[in-house]
N, C-alpha and C positions, 0 to 999 in steps of 0.2 A: 597311125605311125605319124611324129613330127616332123613336118615339113617347113621348108622357109615360108611358104603359105602361111600355112601356121602360125608360123611364128611373129612374120609380120601383121596377120591379122589379130595375132597377141599384144601385138606393139601401138596396133592404131587403137583400140579399145583402152591403154592404158593410157596413148598419150589425152586420149578425149576423157580420162577418169579424172586426169592430172588436170585438163585443161577446165574442167569442171568443177574442181575444188578451187583452182586459182583466181576465179568468174566469182564462186560467192564469196571469194571472204575479199576481193576488190570491190561487189556492191552490199556489203552491209544493209544498211538503209533497204534495200530493196530487197535482201532476203532476209526478214527481218522474222519468220518463224524459227525457231528450231531445229539446225539437220546436224548428222554429222557426213560425215565422204569416207571413201577406200584406202585415201593413202595408206601405201603403206603395206597396206594388206590385196594390191591390186592382183598379186600375179597368181597366189593360192584362189582368186576366184575367179578369176577367167582359165583356172585351169582346169575348174569345176565345173562353172558352166558352156564354154566350149564343149565340151564333152555330155551333156545332154540332149534329151531328144523330147521332140513337143508331149510325146505318151508319159513323161516324168513331170512329177510336185517335185519345188522346192519350197523351202521356207526361206528367205532372205531376211537376216536382221540388220537392223536399222543404221547399218554402215557397209551395207552388202552393194554399193552404186554399180562395182566394175560387174559382181553378176550380176545385176538388170543386163548392163549392155552386152555382156558374153550373149544371154538366151533371147536377146534379139531386139527388145528397147531401147527406143532411141532416144537423146540426152533431153530433146521438146517434151517426153511423154513424161519422165521421170522432172522436168522442171516446171511441167502444170503443176505436180504434188508438191516441190519444195514452195511455189508461192500462194498453195492451195488455191486454184483456179475452179472455174467451173468444170471445166472441161478434163482436168485430173484423171483419168484413166479406171483408176484406183480407189479414189475415196471422195469425188466430186467436189474438195477439196477441204473435206472435212479430217484426215488425218497427217501426220508429218511425215516428211521426203524419206524414201524409202523403206514405207510402209505400207507396201504392194498387197493386190490383189488380182488376179486376170484370170479367166477363162477360156483365153485364146487358144485357139486348137491348132495354131500355128507354132506357139511356143509352148516349154513347160510351161504346168499349172502351177498357183500358186493361191493357197487359203489367206482371208486375211491375217495380216501379219501385227501384232502387239508393241508395246514397247516395252513391256514387264519383263525382262532377260532371262534367260532359261524358261519363261512360261509353254512357246509355242512349239518346244520340244514334247510334249505330249498329245494337242493337236495332230500335229504330223506325224508323231507315232501314229498314231490314228489312224492317219490315211493310209499307209502302211500295215498296220490291222484290215483295213479295207481290201486293201490289193489282194494280200492274202484267201482275205476273204470270196472274195471277186474269181481270183484264181480256182479255188476247188470245187464253186460253183458254174465253174466253166460260162460266165454272165458275159452274155454280149456288150455289158457296161464296160467293161477291161479293153480300154484302147490298146493297139501295141501298135511299132512301126521299123516295115519290115520284119516281121517273128518276132522282135524282141520285147522284152515286156516290162513294164513301166518299174521303174527305181521312186525311193525317194531319197532327196535330200533335206538336211535339216542343218542349218547356218548356227553358232552360233561364237558369241566372246568366251576364253576359257576363263577369265571372271566370275560367268552365270552358272558353269557347271558346280559349281559348290549349293547352289539353289536343290531342294530336295526333289521339289518334281521334277526336274532333269534326273535322277535318280530311278522316282519312278517309273519315267519312259523308255531309261534305259534297261530299265530288268523284267520290264515287258514286252521291250522287242529279242531282249536274249531267251526268256523263257517263251516266246512264241515261234521265235528267231524268224523274223520280220523281212521284209526287203525294203531297210533305210540304212544311210550314210549318216551316220553324225560329224560333220564338216567342225570343226573346233579350230578359232582362228586366234591364236595367242600373243596376246603385244606388249603382258607381264604390268598392265595397266587394268584396275579396275575404276575408272575414272581417276580418282588422287590415291589411291591403294596400290601400292606394288604389291605384286606378286607374294613376293616374303613375307610383306603385312598380313595377307589374307588367305595362303592356301597352305597345305603338307605338302601337295604336288601337284603337278600341272593332269590335264584332261587324261592324257597316254596310260600315266601311270594311274590316275584311278580308275579308268575303264580295265584294267587290269580283274578287277574285283567281279567282272561279269563273267562272268563263265561262258562263252560261245560268242561273245563279241570280237569280231577280225579287229587285227590295230592295225597301224601303221603313224610314222609319222614324219615328217620331213622341212626344210629351209622352205618355208611359203614365200621366203621373197626371190625364192628359183624359182621359175620359169619352169625349166625343162625339168628341173626334180620335182614339184608341182603337179604336173602336167602326169610326170610318168607314175606320179603314190594317182592320183587320182584316177589316173586311167586300171590301174590296176583295183582298185578301191572300187569302182564303178563293175567294171569286171564280175567281180567278184561275186557280188551286190546283186547284177542284174542277170548272170548267170545259177551260181548255188541257194539264190531266194533267202540271201540270210543278213545278219545286222553287220556293219564296220563303222571304226571308228577313225577318223583320218586327223591326227593334231596338228596345226601348219605353225611356226613358230614365224610369225612377222613381225617387221618393224610399224609402232606409231607414228608417223608422220605428221599427219592433222592434227589436230584441236578435239576432244573427248566430242564437244558437242559445240555449236555457234558460239554458245553459251557459257560452257564451261572450257575455254581456253587452257591452251600448252602451257605458255609461259606461265601461268598461275601457277602452278605446280611442279613445274619439272625443272629441273638445275638444267644448266647447258651444255655438261657434261652429256648427259643421258640422251639429250636433245642429238648431238652429235654422235654418241653410238650410236643410235636411232636410223640417222639419216647416212650411215653409212652403210647401211645394211637393203637402200634404196631401192627397190625391183626394177625401177624406169632405166638407171643409165647400164643396171647390167645387161637386160635384155635388151639397151641400144648393143650395145660393144659385141653381144650373140649375134646380132643380127650382121651386121659388120665383118666379124667371122665367117658367117655360112658363105661368104660373097655378098650380101643384097646394097649394092649402092647407096654412097653415103646419099644423093641425090632422092634420089627417092625415100629413103629416110624423111631426108630434110619435108617429102613433098606431101607424106604421109603426116606429119606433124604440123606441117603448114594448112592442112585440108581439116586435119581434125578439130586445132584452134580457129579456126573459121566454121565450121559448122557450131561448134559449142557457144560462138559469139551469136550469130545468126538466131538460132532456136532459143539460147538469150532469154533477147529482143523480142521473138516471135511469142513467148510465151510470156515475158512483159505485157503484151496487147490484148494477151488472151481478155476475155471480159472474167469478171468474178461472180460467183454462185447466185442466184436468188433467192433473199432471206424469204421467201413466199415460201422456198423446197426447206428450211430445216427439217421440218416433222418428218419429213419424207424418211421410207424405209426403216422407222422402227421396229416393225412387222413387215413382213411377207403375207397377204393376204391368203385369208383361206377359205378352203373351196366348200369348210362345211358351213351353210349359214342356214339352216331351218332343220328344228327337229322332225326328225325320218325313223319308219319304220314302225312294228311294233311293242311299243313300251307293253303292254299284260297281256299278253296271247292268248288264247284261250284253251285251258286243260295246262297249260304251264304251271310249275310250282316254285313253292318259294323257295329261294338260295340264299344263301349269306353271300352281307357282304366281299369275306375276302374271296369266294366263290366265285363270284359277278367280277372281280378283277380277272382271277386264273379264268376264265374261261372267255374273255372279252380279248385278252393277249393269246389265248389259242384259239382261238378262231382269228384273230389277228394273220399269225405266223401263217396257218393252214393257206389264207389266200395271197400273202402277202416273203416272196422266197428273199425279200430284201428286209424281213424284218430280223433282230435279232435284242435279246435278254443276256445281259451278264449284270454281274455284280456279285458281293462277299455273301456265301452260301444259297446263291437260287439256284445253284447244278443239281447234276440227277442225286448227290446225296442226301440230301435233308430237303428240295425244293423251296427253299427260305424258312427263314425264324419263325413266321405264323404259316409256311405251308402256300403261301402267295404263288410258287413259282411248281408247287407239286406236280411230279407227270411229267411235263414241260422237254426238259432233259432230254428224259428218256423219248418223247413222241418225237422230236426236230433236229436232237443229234446235239454234240456236248458241240459242234462246229457253230453254232447257234445259239442257245445256251448253255451258260460257262462260268464256273466262280472266275469269281479275281483274286487276289492279294487284298489287304486291306490300303487300301490304295484309290483313299475318296477321290482324289485331286484324276488320278485316271481313269474312274467311271466314267467322271463326269465329263471332266476337256477331251478325250478321245471323241466322243462324239462331235466335234467338230469334222476331224480327218473325216469320219464313215459319214457323216452327213453331204459332205460336200463331194461323195462319190455316188452318191444317191442309194446308199442304203437308210436304213432306219433302226439308230439305238434305241430300246429299251430299258434302261439301268436302274438300280436299284441301290441307296447310302443304308444301311441296316436298319438303323431309328434316325431322326429328326437331329438328336445329340448329336450324331457324330455327323453330321453335314457341313460341316464349318471349313476342315482340310479343302473339302471341293469349294467351298467358298468363294477362292482366287480364279478356278477356272470360269463358274458362270459367271461371276463379274469382268475379267479382267478378256476370254476369250466369246464365252458363248454371246453373254447379253448386246456385246458389241458387233459384232460379228457382221449382221446382216446391214447397220447402219453405216459401217465404217469401210464397207464391201461396195457400197452407193447399192447395196439389193441383190448382189451378184450371190454371198454366201450367207442366208439365211441358214440358222441351223435347228431343225427338223430331230428334234427330240426325246424322249418321255423320260422324267427322271424321279422315279419312286420314289415316297418314304416317308415310311411309317412314322406317326406321330401322337402327340397325348399320353394324358394320365390314366391308370386305372390301378386298381389292384396292387400295389406297391410294386409298379415296375422301380422308382427309386430316380436318383439324382441324373444319372444319367443314359435313361431310359423314355424317358417319361417329357420331355420339354417342348415347349409349343417355338416356333419357329420363324412364322407368317410375316411378323412384321420387320422381322430383319430381311426375309426375302420380295417382299415389298418395294422397299429399298431401292431394288433392283431394275433399273431400265432395260426394257428390250426381251421379260422376263414375263411366261403367263401362271398364275400359280393355282391351283384347282382345288378343292374341298369338298369333297363327294361326303354326303351323311346317311346314304343308303345305296341296297345292291344294285337297284335299276339307277340311278342318276351312276356310280360307276360305273356301272357297263356304258355307257352313251354315253359319258364323259370322255373314259378311257378307250371310246374309239376314235372321238373327234380328238382329242390330246394325239393322237398315231398320224390322224392324215394334216396337223394342224403342222404348218414346215419353221414352225419357230418352237425355243426351247420351250417345254411345257413341265412344271413342277405338280404330279399328283401326292399329294396330303392327305394320307389314308390312315384313319384315326384307327389306331388299336382296340381300346373298345369294344367299336361297334363291326371290325372284321367279325367276330364270331357271336354279336349280340353278344354276351355272357355280363354286361353292364344292367342289376335293374332300371326296367323303364328303356331298355333301349329292342324291344321287339322289334319294333315298325322297320328297326334298318333293315329288317326279311324281308323284302319284297318279291313279288312274283318277278321271276328272271326271261328279260324282254329279250325278244328276237334276236336273230342273229345280224337281220337288217338293221338295229333300231341304234341310232346315234341324237346325242346332245349336244347341241354348238356349247362354248364357252361362254361366259356371260349373258345368261339367262337364267335370275332368280324363280326362284318356287315358292305360293305361299303353300306353304302343309298343313295350315287351321286358318280358318276362316272367321270373325265374326259377325255377330249375324246384323244385317243391318238395321234393324230398332235400334239397339244398345250405340250403332257407329252414331246415327241419325239426332239423336240424344245429347252426342259430345259425351258416350261413357263407355270406349272402346282406347286399348291403348295397343300397337303394332312395334311387334319386337322382332327387330333383326338380326339375325346371329347365323351361323354356321357351323357344320359337324357338331359334338355332343352336346352344343347350345342346343339344339334342335328338339333335345329331348330334354334338358331343364327346362326348356319354353314351356316345352306340352306340360310337361308336368304342373307347371307352375299355374299355367293355365287350365286345370281341371276347377281349381276354386273362384276360378273371375265364369262363369259358365257364359258362353256367348260374346265373351268382353275382351279377347282375345285373340290377334292376327298375328301369324308366327311364320316371318320371309327368312326361309333358306337360301342363300345366296349363292352357291354351290360351286362358283365361280370368284376368286379374291381381284384377281385381273385376268380377264375387263372383267371390269364390272358390272354390275346393272341398275348406273345410275336414276334412268329412267321409274323404273318398277319399285326402285328405293322411294324416290320422290313421290311418286301416287299416292304411294301407300302413307309416307309419311303427312301430307296432306291430306287425307282420307281420313283420319283418325286424330290429326295436331298432339298427338301424346304417344314418344320413341323409347323405349330400351333398345341400346344396341350392344348385344351379348357375347361375349370371347371366353375361353375357356385361357386364353396368353395373362401374362400380367401387365393390370392392367395398362401403368403408367406410359405416356410414350409409346403406346401400343398403335395396332390398325386399327384396332375400336375407337379409338379418343379422336384418331383423322379423321375418320370415315364422321363424327358429331358432330365436328364441326362442322363437317364440309356438308351433312345435312343445316346447320344452323344458319349456314350463307346461303345454302340455296330456298332454304323453305322456312326462313325467317318471321314470314307474316301469318303463316298458318301454325304454326306451334301455338297452345296451350301453355306448355310447361318447358321448361328447359329441357334437353336431350340430356338422356341418362343414359351410362356405361357402367357397366357391369364386369369387370373381370377376373383372373385369379388375385392374390394380394401380391406384391412386390415383390416377393424370394429371386435371390439367385439361384434357388432349386429347386425342384420342387421333391422335398423329404420323401422317403420311403416306409416310412412308418405309417400303416393305412387311417388313423388318426391325425396326424399329421397332414397327409397328403390330403381328406377331407375338410380340413382346418383351412387350407389354402383354396380347393376348388371351389368356383360357384354350384350351386346344389337348387334342387324346386324351393325352397325353402327361401334361399336369400334372395332369386330372382324372385318370387312371388310375392316377398319385403316390397321391392320396387315398384313392381307393378301395382301395387297397392301405393303407395306413394301417387304412382302420378294418377292414378282413381281417383284422388282424394283430391285434384286440383279442378 
């Protein structure tokens, strides 16, 4: 219930936010990093933040400094990020103003916030997905305050609702009936584009298409209406555990950002119109109407202004980040450092690579209730298009193993929210060719979360990706994507070539607190491709685990041949391992084959040792060769081992075509094979 005390507290926050905005604008040379403020949006933001509990989760967007004030953050803390200072509590000087992240148990939690408008809806909906799961299993990880269960609030601007990923998030929230509120602030502008130019309807009307999403709308410049609306929405979502959307129309009184100023694109008439809805004088008049004395209001204004100025000077004097720390928190430390357990237990049978993966996940899910598996067609009815998840939904239930819609962005990005709650999602994109819709989340959210939250929010997830060409799979089911993935800093990329490695690496990927992409070659799953029988191995024991970043010599050259300079090493992975071994049969004792197993982190130590040992090296890949990981690795080898090389580093990949043709003869013509690999080996041995 609204009281004069609540109104006065809201006014204190509001004048604080305005004083911050004015201070930043008056000190442009000091506030040199790009920033936005909440001027005009304060009423709805305060109405939301003031009613949240410490057990809740909120995702503010870049204009939400009033939300930050209302959930308990001080101007000084926000200013440390504004000025990119060392003691910035959110990112340590790495990210923009009002891009927070927080695990403070006394305030609502905040996962890493990116600048990509609308992108935060997917990780934040993932939080609600995780809360629902924790409720279902009655987990001790589920916090509450006086018996009240947590909810999630995702704040965004109306201009971002046109993003497709917002629709993916809302669709999943409605489908699963998740406890989340989408708070949409509508100031009628998307930078310089007006609402009339860029949208057919506002978020309230748009949300009518999502059946089961309860909607409210209000005047977001009116604190009482905003507070009452948010109270209804919060009560509904907290008690009913269902999704809601609040659309609040607000004026834009500040600049889009400090770099894109309002006078650049807005008319005097538009500015005056928006100014007439300023929430600050409206709330001040309300205070007088409810009997709060003028001197009390003036004292609040004076105190807020003085505090903001003092905090600003204090923040200016705060130390700068140490450049020596710039590489910290790219990854969280992994507990898996050594190979452990039985790789070849006595009396064990050989197993297909696809079954090794299945058994690894089954053993993980048996031991860890926080493990989840979801993606397209992994549910009980099919168990994966390659049967790589067969029986798992029947065994563990459809609350742990389930199908998703065709939503690669949601599949990937939701893992950030689940991970923040201590859950461990293992998700699947059906084919490597279909990973691209998920790249935005992988790049924008997952890869940067640990680094930009200063280590607070690494995203522990496993992304399974069937990959590779064989058997006429055609242009959209045969592609290789490792080079594209490897341009993303902050993720790990694994590429096993046999069943034992698959099982050991899958276990290590699960225990790694960072995003790990498992590239699983379809042609090796069943060993159907001639010459890949060795992909079937003795199944390792349940306790077997293989650290990421450890390459393996799968074929050794004879010491005598090496000593005479009559040997060559082939550095490869995936299907390349079998092409190399087949080609090596024509050069007895002269070829050593190194299976990388992990592409990042890369076992450079073993690579360079092997190159120095042989002096002649071929880097072999299934991927199209130009501008590939293989070519980049060849350059790295040349730079590090130049004085040990007897010949230039050879690289062999597929032909540089935009897609893998479906015709079997054309497919074969594109890919390397034992013959083409043998020709390159012969060329090197001829030096």
